[in-house]
N, C-alpha and C positions, 0 to 999 in steps of 0.2 A: 577312234581306234575298232578293230573287227572285233562284233561280241566271240566270234569263234577259234581266233585267238587267244582272247584274253580269257573265255572257259578254259579253253585246252591249258595254259598256264594253269589259274587257277586247281583244275582239278589234278595235275600236276603234280604243284607244290603240296596241295592237300595229300597225297598220296605221301609226298616224304615226310611231311613232318605228321603225320599219323606212324608212322615209324620208327620219329627221330624226332621229336621235337624240341632236344633245348641243341641244332645247329637248322640256322637254314639252311633252307632249298637253295642249290645250287644250281640252274637251267641256264644254259647254252642256245643263242637262238640264230641259226645259220642262213644265210640268200645272196644270193645276187648282190650287187653296186644297187640299188634303186630299188630293190626287192618290198621298205618298206620298215626294216625289221630292227632298225634303230626307233624309230617313228612306233612302235608298237611297243615297245620294249617303253619309255621313252611313257608313253601311255597308260600303259598298265604302272610303274611304280609310280607319277604322276595318283592314279586311282587308288593306291593302295600302301600307303604311305609306310609300310613296315618293309617295305621292296627295296632294295637298294642297287641301282645301275649303274654299268658303267659300260665301256665298249672297246672292242678291242683296239677301234682306231682311236680310242683314247691314250693307249700306252706304246706309242709307236715312237719309236727312239729320233730324240732328240735331232735338228737338220743339223749339227757339227756333228754329234753319233753318226747321223749316215752317209755324209760323208768322209768321215774316215772308214767305213765301213768300201765305201767308193774305192775308196785309194786299196784299203787292203785286199777287199776281194776279187770286188768288180765296180766298174763307173754306175751299172743299172740301179745298184745297192741306196743310190743316194733319192731315189723314185718310192716314198711311203706306196706301202699297199701289204708287197709278197711277203709271205713268210722270210722270216730274216731283219724285217724292220720292226720289227714291235719288240717292246722292253718284256719280255717276258715275268722277268724276276721282279719285277713291279707286278705286272697283274696277281700272280702269284703270294707278292706280301701284303696286296691289299682284299684278298680272300681270305688268306690266311689272320686277315686283324677283324676283319669284318667278321668272323667264326671266333673269336674269341668265347668261349662259354659265361664268361664273367659279366658279360652282359655288360660292361661297362666304359666298354671302349667308345674312340672317337677321332672316325677314320676318314680321311678328307678323299675323295673317289677321282681320280685323273678327268684331265680334260684336255683334248691337243687344237688348238685354234689351226684349225685347218686352209680360214683367208689368207693364214700368214706362218702356214709348212711349221709352223712348230708347237712345241707342245706349250699351254699355258701355263704364267706363273701359276706356282702351288698354291700361292695365298687366296688364286681366282677357283680353283676347285674346291664344292662341295664338302659340306661337311655330313656326317653320316651319326647318328650316335645310339647309340646304345646296343643290343643284338636286335637283327633282319628276322624276317619272316620267311626274307628267301632273296637271292643274288639272281641277278639277273645280268648276261655278259652278252653281249652281239655281238660281230664280226665276218664279215664276207668268206671267208675261209673257214669257220668254226665248225668242227669235225667234220676239215676233209682228213681223205687216207693218205699214205704213203703214195707218191708216183711213182708207175713201174718203171722201174730203169732201164729196160730193154728200146722204151721208147722216149727217151732224152734225148739221144744221138739226135734225134731229124728236127727242126728245125720245127714249130710248129708255127710261126704266121714271121712277118716280115722284120718285124721288132728283135726277136730271136737269132733270125736270118743274120743283118744285116751287123746286131749289134753285140750278137752272144755266140760269134762264129764256133769257138773251142770248147763251148755247151758251157761253161763255167756256172753263168749265172743259175743254170736251169738247176743243175748238177746242187748247187750250194738249196736252193731250196729246196729240192727235195729229200737235201740231207736233216736239215732246219726239222721238213711236214714228218720224218719217222722219227724224230726224236723227241726235242722238246717242246712240241707243240702235239703232236701222240700224247704228252703222257699232260698234260696240260688239258688237253678236252677228254682223258680216261678218267678227267677226279670231276667230271660231270655227270648227277644226279643226272636227268637229260640234256639230250640233245630233239633241237625241232629244224627242222629248216624249210625257210617260205620257197618254192620251188620257181622259178619263173617259167613262162612255158616255151621259150626257145634265149639262147646268146644274143641274137638279135633286138629285140624288146631289150636284153641287157643294157646295149651300148642307148637306144634310145631313151630308157629311163636315166641313164645316167648326165644326158646330157641335158632333160628336161629337170633334173634336180639342179647342175651348173647352173641352168638358164633361171630357175627363182632365185640363185643364191645370186644371181647379178640385177635376174630386174629387166629384162634384155636377150633377145635373139641370139646366139653366138655368132661369133663373125668366120669366114672361112674361114679364118688363120687360125683358129681356137678350136673350132671344130677339125681341124687336120690334127690339132694340137693332143684333144680328145679323142681318136682315134689311135693316139700312139699311146696315152698312156693306157688303154684298157688290152690292149694288148700284151700288158704286164701282169693281165690276171684272165688271159683266155683262158689256156694251157687249163690251170684248175680250177674254174667257174664251168667250164663244157664237160670237165670231169667229175664235177659235182653233179650238173646238172643230169648228165649219163647214170646216176646213183653213186660215185663216188664218194661216198662218204657215211660213216658211221653216226646222224642221224636217227631216231627212234621213231620221231614222229614227222611226218611228211604235210606242209600243207601246200596246197595244187592252188598259183595262183591264175587267174588269167591277164589279158592286155590289162588289167586296168587295176591291178592287184588286186581283183572280192576272190575270194577263197571261196574256190570251185567245190573241192571236198578235201577231206584229213586223211592220212593212211597211216598207219601205224606197223611198221615192220617188225 
């Protein structure tokens, strides 16, 4: 992992623990798909055993729950990722259990199986025992601010133009960001944002991730499917790249995900 990111995490955790030693530091790490946020958090937790880590990806709604949402709200809700497709109650319960000051807790950390687009069985979730010193949660939209209502009437890309003609899907996303996602993000002691150099590199990074998972290059059809998939994220990702987030620390990355500088806001 990046020593600069590890040093920043250690510094932020130590600062919180100095002020409040009997409650774990709650740190959120945001960043576009492929920016390395999950990798950095996993590596830090591995090197610091009293750190509990899970991702917003790990609390996606189950496939059946997203199918229900697609039927009741909008068909695009079937695709995991955007605000509204996470079980934030599960995230809140997990955080609350980890923060139990008794130190006697045994908490299963959620896990999601992306290969099967389904939440992993609870028996497969790793167990964290005792009071952690820190809780790390990463997520592509971690710290995203509410969307500007005046911009929602205008489709951002082909997906919104062709599959969300009345704007119901993006209105739902905006409402959730302004409500329960905002409440979740405001509960963190510190937020870090790993900033990619451009939207175009985000698409490339996401393709690289998928090729690494498959162990081969993507086919033409798979690339088309990926182009459609990332459109679900484009509006919020571009806004966050432009600074529309609440992170107090911005880690600027180059195209190879190397840290070029760290900015405090």
